[in-house]
C-alpha positions in Angstrom: -20.3 -5.6 -7.5 -17.0 -5.8 -5.9 -14.3 -4.5 -7.3 -11.0 -6.6 -7.5 -8.0 -4.3 -7.8 -4.3 -5.2 -7.6 -1.9 -2.7 -4.6 1.1 -3.0 -6.4 4.1 -1.3 -3.3 7.5 -1.8 -2.7 6.7 -1.8 1.5 3.9 -2.0 3.3 2.4 -1.1 7.2 2.8 -3.8 9.5 5.2 -5.7 7.2 8.1 -3.7 6.0 8.0 0.1 6.7 10.9 3.1 5.7 8.2 5.7 5.7 5.0 7.0 3.5 4.0 4.8 1.4 4.5 1.9 3.7 1.4 4.2 5.3 -0.9 4.6 2.9 -0.3 0.7 0.9 -1.4 -1.1 4.5 -3.8 1.4 5.2 -6.2 1.6 2.0 -7.1 -2.8 1.6 -9.5 -1.4 5.0 -10.7 1.9 2.8 -10.9 0.8 0.0 -13.0 -2.3 1.5 -16.0 0.6 2.5 -16.0 1.5 -0.5 -17.5 -2.3 -2.4 -13.4 -2.8 -3.5 -11.5 -6.3 -2.7 -7.6 -4.7 -2.3 -4.9 -7.1 -3.0 -1.7 -6.2 -1.3 1.0 -7.4 -3.8 5.0 -7.0 -2.2 8.4 -8.1 -2.5 9.8 -10.8 -0.3 12.2 -9.1 1.5 13.1 -11.7 4.8 11.1 -9.5 7.3 8.3 -9.9 5.0 8.4 -13.5 4.8 9.1 -13.9 8.0 5.7 -12.1 9.3 4.1 -14.9 6.5 4.9 -18.0 7.4 3.9 -21.1 6.0 2.1 -19.6 3.1 0.4 -21.0 0.3 2.8 -21.5 -3.3 0.1 -20.1 -6.1 2.0 -19.4 -9.1 5.8 -19.9 -10.5 8.2 -18.4 -13.0 11.2 -21.2 -14.0 13.0 -17.4 -14.8 11.6 -14.4 -13.4 14.3 -11.5 -15.1 16.5 -14.3 -15.2 16.0 -16.1 -11.4 13.4 -18.4 -10.2 10.6 -16.5 -8.1 7.3 -18.1 -6.8 3.4 -15.6 -5.6 2.6 -17.4 -2.0 -0.6 -15.9 -0.1 -1.7 -14.2 2.8 -3.8 -12.4 5.4 -2.5 -8.1 5.6 -4.5 -8.0 8.3 -8.4 -8.9 7.2 -7.2 -8.5 3.7 -5.4 -10.8 0.7 -1.4 -10.2 0.4 0.2 -12.3 -2.8 4.3 -12.2 -1.9 6.8 -12.4 -4.8 9.4 -14.3 -3.4 12.7 -14.5 -5.3 15.6 -15.4 -2.9 18.2 -13.7 -5.6 16.6 -10.1 -5.4 15.1 -10.3 -2.1 16.6 -12.6 0.3 19.2 -10.1 1.4 20.3 -7.8 4.7 19.6 -4.7 5.0 17.1 -2.4 4.2 13.9 -3.1 1.5 16.7 -0.7 -1.5 19.6 -0.9 0.2 22.5 -2.3 2.6 23.3 -1.9 6.1 25.4 1.2 5.0 22.9 2.7 3.4 23.9 2.3 0.0 21.6 1.9 -2.5 21.9 -2.1 -4.1 23.3 -2.7 -7.6 20.8 -4.7 -8.3 17.7 -2.7 -7.6 16.4 -2.1 -11.7 16.8 -5.7 -11.9 14.8 -6.5 -8.5 12.4 -4.1 -9.3 11.6 -4.8 -12.9 11.1 -8.0 -12.1 8.6 -7.0 -9.1 6.4 -4.9 -11.8 7.3 -7.4 -14.6 5.7 -10.6 -12.2 2.8 -7.9 -11.6 1.6 -7.6 -14.6 1.8 -11.0 -15.1 -0.6 -11.9 -12.3 -3.2 -8.8 -13.3 -3.3 -10.7 -16.9 -4.4 -13.7 -15.3 -0.8 -16.2 -14.7 -2.3 -16.7 -12.0 -6.2 -19.6 -11.7 -8.8 -18.1 -10.0 -7.3 -15.1 -9.2 -8.5 -12.3 -11.7 -8.7 -8.2 -11.4 -10.3 -5.4 -12.7 -8.0 -2.8 -11.9 -4.1 -2.3 -11.4 -2.9 -0.1 -8.7 1.1 0.9 -8.2 3.0 2.8 -6.2 5.4 4.7 -6.8 9.5 4.4 -9.2 9.7 0.9 -6.9 6.2 -0.4 -9.5 6.4 2.5 -12.1 7.1 -0.8 -15.6 3.7 -2.1 -14.1 1.8 -0.2 -17.0 5.2 -0.6 -19.4 4.9 -4.4 -18.9 0.7 -4.6 -19.3 1.0 -1.7 -22.1 4.3 -3.8 -24.2 5.0 -7.2 -23.0 1.5 -7.9 -21.5 1.2 -11.7 -20.5 -0.2 -13.5 -23.4 -3.8 -14.1 -23.7 -4.1 -12.2 -20.6 -6.2 -9.9 -20.0 -6.2 -5.6 -20.9 -6.5 -4.0 -17.0 -6.3 -0.9 -16.2 -3.6 0.9 -14.5 -3.1 4.2 -11.7 0.1 5.2 -10.8 0.4 7.3 -7.6 3.6 9.0 -6.8 4.3 9.2 -3.7 7.4 10.9 -4.3 8.6 12.5 -7.7 12.0 13.0 -6.2 12.7 9.7 -6.6 12.3 8.3 -10.1 14.4 5.4 -10.6 16.4 6.4 -13.4 18.6 3.5 -14.7 21.2 3.7 -17.8 20.4 2.8 -21.1 22.2 -0.4 -21.4 19.6 -2.4 -19.0 16.6 -1.6 -21.8 17.4 -5.1 -23.4 17.1 -6.9 -20.2 13.7 -5.6 -19.7 11.8 -8.0 -21.9 10.1 -5.0 -23.9 9.2 -4.6 -27.0 11.8 -2.0 -28.4 8.3 0.0 -28.9 9.2 0.7 -25.6 11.5 2.6 -26.5 10.1 5.6 -27.2 9.7 9.4 -25.3 5.8 8.1 -25.4 7.4 4.8 -23.3 9.9 3.7 -21.2 13.0 6.7 -22.1 13.7 9.2 -20.0 16.6 11.6 -21.1 18.7 9.0 -22.6 18.0 6.0 -19.9 15.0 4.5 -18.4 12.6 6.0 -16.1 10.5 3.8 -14.5 8.5 6.6 -12.9 8.4 8.3 -15.7 6.8 5.3 -17.6 4.7 4.7 -14.9 3.5 8.4 -15.2 3.4 8.5 -19.0 1.7 5.1 -19.9 -1.1 4.6 -16.7 -4.3 5.2 -17.3 -4.7 8.0 -14.2 -2.0 9.3 -12.7 -2.8 10.2 -8.6 -0.4 12.0 -5.8 -1.1 11.9 -2.6 -2.4 16.0 -2.0 -4.2 18.6 -4.1 -1.4 21.5 -3.5 1.0 18.6 -4.9 -0.7 17.9 -8.2 -0.4 21.3 -8.9 2.6 21.9 -7.8 4.9 19.2 -9.9 3.5 21.1 -13.4 6.0 23.2 -12.2 10.4 22.7 -12.6 10.4 23.5 -8.9 9.0 20.8 -8.0 8.1 18.7 -11.1 12.1 17.5 -10.7 12.6 17.4 -14.7 9.4 15.5 -15.0 6.7 18.4 -15.0 6.6 18.3 -18.4 4.5 14.4 -18.4 2.2 15.9 -16.3 1.4 19.1 -18.0 1.5 17.3 -21.3 -1.1 13.7 -19.2 -3.0 16.8 -17.1 -6.5 15.9 -17.6 -5.6 13.0 -16.2 -3.4 13.7 -13.4 -5.8 14.3 -10.2 -4.7 14.7 -6.2 -6.2 12.4 -3.4 -4.9 13.6 0.6 -3.4 10.6 1.7 -5.5 9.9 6.2 -4.6 7.9 9.0 -5.4 4.6 10.6 -7.5 5.8 12.6 -7.2 2.8 15.3 -3.7 3.0 15.1 -3.5 6.6 16.2 -6.3 7.2 18.5 -4.9 9.6 21.9 -7.7 8.0 23.6 -6.5 4.7 24.2 -3.1 5.0 22.5 -1.2 2.7 24.5 2.1 4.8 24.3 0.9 7.6 26.0 1.3 7.9 29.7 -1.8 8.4 29.7 -5.0 9.4 27.5 -7.2 12.2 26.2 -9.9 13.7 24.1 -10.3 17.0 22.8 -12.5 17.5 26.1 -10.5 16.4 28.5 -6.3 18.1 27.2 -5.2 18.5 31.2 -4.2 15.0 30.5 -1.9 15.7 27.8 0.0 16.9 30.7 1.7 13.7 31.6 2.7 12.5 28.5 4.2 16.2 28.2 6.4 15.4 31.8 6.7 11.6 30.3 8.6 13.3 27.0 10.8 15.2 29.7 12.0 12.5 31.6 12.8 10.1 28.1 14.8 13.3 26.6 16.2 14.4 29.6 14.7 18.2 29.6 14.4 20.3 32.4 10.2 19.9 33.8 8.2 23.0 32.6 4.9 24.1 31.9 6.8 26.2 28.9 5.8 25.2 25.8 7.6 22.1 24.0 8.1 22.0 20.4 8.9 18.2 18.9 10.5 16.7 16.1 10.1 13.6 13.9 11.5 13.7 10.7 14.0 12.4 8.5 16.8 14.7 9.0 17.4 15.8 5.1 17.1 18.7 2.9 14.2 18.3 1.5 12.3 18.0 5.4 14.0 21.5 6.4 16.2 20.6 9.3 19.2 22.3 8.0 17.5 25.8 7.4 15.9 24.6 11.8 19.1 23.3 12.9 19.6 27.4 12.5 16.8 28.6 14.5 17.7 26.3 17.8 19.7 29.1 19.7 16.8 31.5 19.0 13.9 28.7 19.5 15.6 28.4 23.7 16.5 32.2 24.0 12.8 32.7 23.5 11.2 29.8 26.0 11.3 27.3 23.5 12.4 23.2 24.3 13.4 21.0 21.7 12.9 17.3 21.9 13.3 15.7 18.2 13.6 12.2 17.1 14.8 11.2 13.5 18.0 10.6 11.7 19.6 11.0 7.7 22.2 13.7 6.7 25.5 12.9 9.1 25.6 16.9 8.9 22.7 17.4 10.3 22.5 15.5 13.3 25.8 16.7 14.3 24.9 19.9 13.8 21.5 18.6 16.3 23.8 17.3 19.0 25.4 19.9 19.0 23.0 21.7 19.7 21.8 19.9 22.4 25.2 20.1 24.2 25.2 23.5 24.3 21.1 24.1 26.3 21.5 20.7 28.4 17.2 20.6 28.8 16.4 22.5 27.0 17.2 19.8 23.7 16.6 16.5 23.7 17.9 14.5 20.5 17.8 10.7 19.1 19.2 10.0 16.5 17.0 6.8 15.1 13.4 6.0 14.7 11.6 4.1 17.5 6.9 4.4 17.0 6.4 4.2 20.2 9.0 7.3 21.5 6.9 8.8 17.7 3.3 8.8 19.8 5.0 10.2 23.4 6.4 12.8 21.1 2.5 13.2 19.7 0.9 13.2 22.4 2.9 14.9 24.8 4.9 17.6 22.7 2.7 21.3 22.3 3.5 22.2 18.5 4.9 20.6 16.5 7.7 21.8 13.5 7.8 20.5 10.0 9.5 23.0 8.2 9.5 20.7 4.6 11.2 22.1 2.0 8.0 20.4 -0.2 5.5 17.4 1.0 4.0 15.8 -1.8 1.1 14.9 2.0 2.3 14.3 4.4 1.7 12.5 7.6 3.7 13.0 11.1 1.5 16.3 10.3 -2.4 14.7 10.8 -0.5 13.1 13.6 -0.1 15.5 15.1 -3.4 17.4 14.6 -4.8 14.5 16.1 -2.7 14.5 18.8 -3.5 18.0 19.3 -0.4 18.9 18.5 0.5 22.6 16.6 1.4 21.9 13.7 4.1 24.7 12.8 4.5 23.5 9.3 5.9 25.5 5.3 2.9 25.9 2.3 4.0 23.4 0.1 2.4 20.5 -0.7 -0.6 18.1 1.3 1.3 21.0 4.4 -0.7 23.4 2.4 -3.6 22.1 2.5 -4.4 19.8 6.2 -3.2 22.8 8.6 -5.0 25.8 8.4 -3.2 29.2 9.3 -3.3 30.6 12.9 -3.8 34.4 10.9 -6.3 37.3 12.4 -8.8 35.9 10.5 -9.0 31.7 10.7 -8.5 32.7 14.9 -11.1 35.5 14.3 -13.8 32.8 12.5 -12.5 30.0 15.2 -11.0 27.4 12.6 -7.1 27.8 13.3 -5.7 25.0 13.8 -1.6 25.6 13.7 1.0 27.4 11.7 2.1 27.9 7.9 4.9 29.4 6.9 5.5 30.3 3.3 9.1 30.0 2.6 12.2 27.8 4.1 14.5 30.4 5.3 15.8 31.3 8.7 13.5 34.4 8.7 11.0 32.5 8.5 11.2 29.6 10.8 12.1 32.2 13.0 9.3 34.1 12.5 6.9 30.9 12.7 8.5 29.1 16.3 7.8 33.4 18.0 4.4 33.4 16.2 4.2 30.1 18.5 5.2 30.9 21.3 3.0 34.0 21.2 0.1 32.5 20.8 1.0 29.2 23.5 1.1 32.5 25.4 -2.5 33.5 25.1 -3.7 29.8 26.9 -7.5 29.9 25.8 -6.4 31.0 21.9 -4.0 28.2 22.0 -6.5 25.7 23.5 -9.0 26.2 20.8 -6.4 25.5 18.1 -5.9 22.2 20.0 -10.2 21.2 20.0 -10.4 22.4 15.9 -7.4 20.2 15.3 -8.3 17.0 17.8 -12.4 17.6 15.5 -11.0 18.0 11.8 -11.9 14.2 9.8 -8.2 13.6 8.1 -9.8 9.4 8.5 -9.6 7.4 5.0 -13.6 8.1 4.0 -13.0 10.6 2.1 -9.9 9.6 0.1 -11.1 6.4 0.2 -14.2 7.0 -1.8 -12.3 9.2 -4.1 -10.2 6.3 -4.8 -13.0 4.2 -5.3 -14.9 6.6 -7.8 -11.7 6.7 -9.8 -11.2 2.8 -10.4 -14.8 2.3 -11.2 -14.2 5.7 -14.3 -11.2 4.0 -15.1 -12.9 0.6 -15.8 -15.9 1.9 -17.8 -13.6 3.8 -19.6 -11.8 0.2 -21.1 -15.5 -1.6 -21.4 
């Protein structure tokens, strides 16, 4: 029998994207269809989403959804069902999903995503005729109040459905002052440490973690890391208290979108058996980023320019990287001070370092297909998709040993090299010395042609499709539904 699941996410690839959450939300419907699950994706009606949706059928209306009129629209996300919350006062504005054009968070984000969660709980409870669901899957803080509404303010006479919340990044928790609580439409019983209260305020993510029937993270190692103060960021107590309900399920990648054999964004397609074709892609990267032509090692970076991603540490290693024969092509944006450090390095080393501030998908594909190694020195990384794309494209990952990076990259230590299983390079700490050593190791291994080629072929043979992860989610769904029965 087909399970029907409502996936509640603030973004989804193909509609709107700011990061890995969108990639996961966009890929899950197809991954779960193979497991007998019909996943309906529910997203806010940002202008970009409504533009792609086009003319759509109205399934339901709210006269006052947390004080504003709203309607529910139906559409498709690829071949899979899509629901969109059209609430003009909340989502019809210029800028990104969470912030204005200057990057400042919208002041009413609490109301926007509380209304989104309220609507999701109504839908799951049976508010929409002809739409019933067996389970709700909430993603990150923006959907964190869904389990709270299901518990403390369910749709009148509606179904009692289990819920799962996935933590894509514990750093973003949706924490707001206590004075918003009376406006959420929750019963007074919700205002406890076992409900939505967190450190004297309202914690959206905390509420979901406290009240969902299961918590998942996007890698097994991250599921363990968030039990500590270093990675739990104030919510490690909730994780520990609910430890039996915490599961780490590794993200997959869309192997149709990311396939080096037929990627239209590459100068030349290639396979594990035809790695020589990557040389054309390397030449294309050199030209695009103003780099000198060379057969020496080309490092690439595709990243947000932030402290989390370790970009401040990498900036201090660039002179060493160039000094030992490496070059760098970087695509990214973020912290202005870090951006300036990389631009200054590019000015110091013309032809050796190329920097493009911003992001675009074709360039990202090109860097993965033409770079020799991709640098990912993250201080924490719940899963990471960039290293998975690197593995698929034979762009050897150089990563810190944390979260999903630790779970997906096999370090080229002597034992792994001797066994023929290494796929990349790991470092134990995110520090100047550790990253300097990791870059030096990469250059040394690159100089050993056959060894480097083996790293590349091993990487391309790794399976990071959604098959295993989709099966794990489906198994968890079934377990929760059986418990509820």
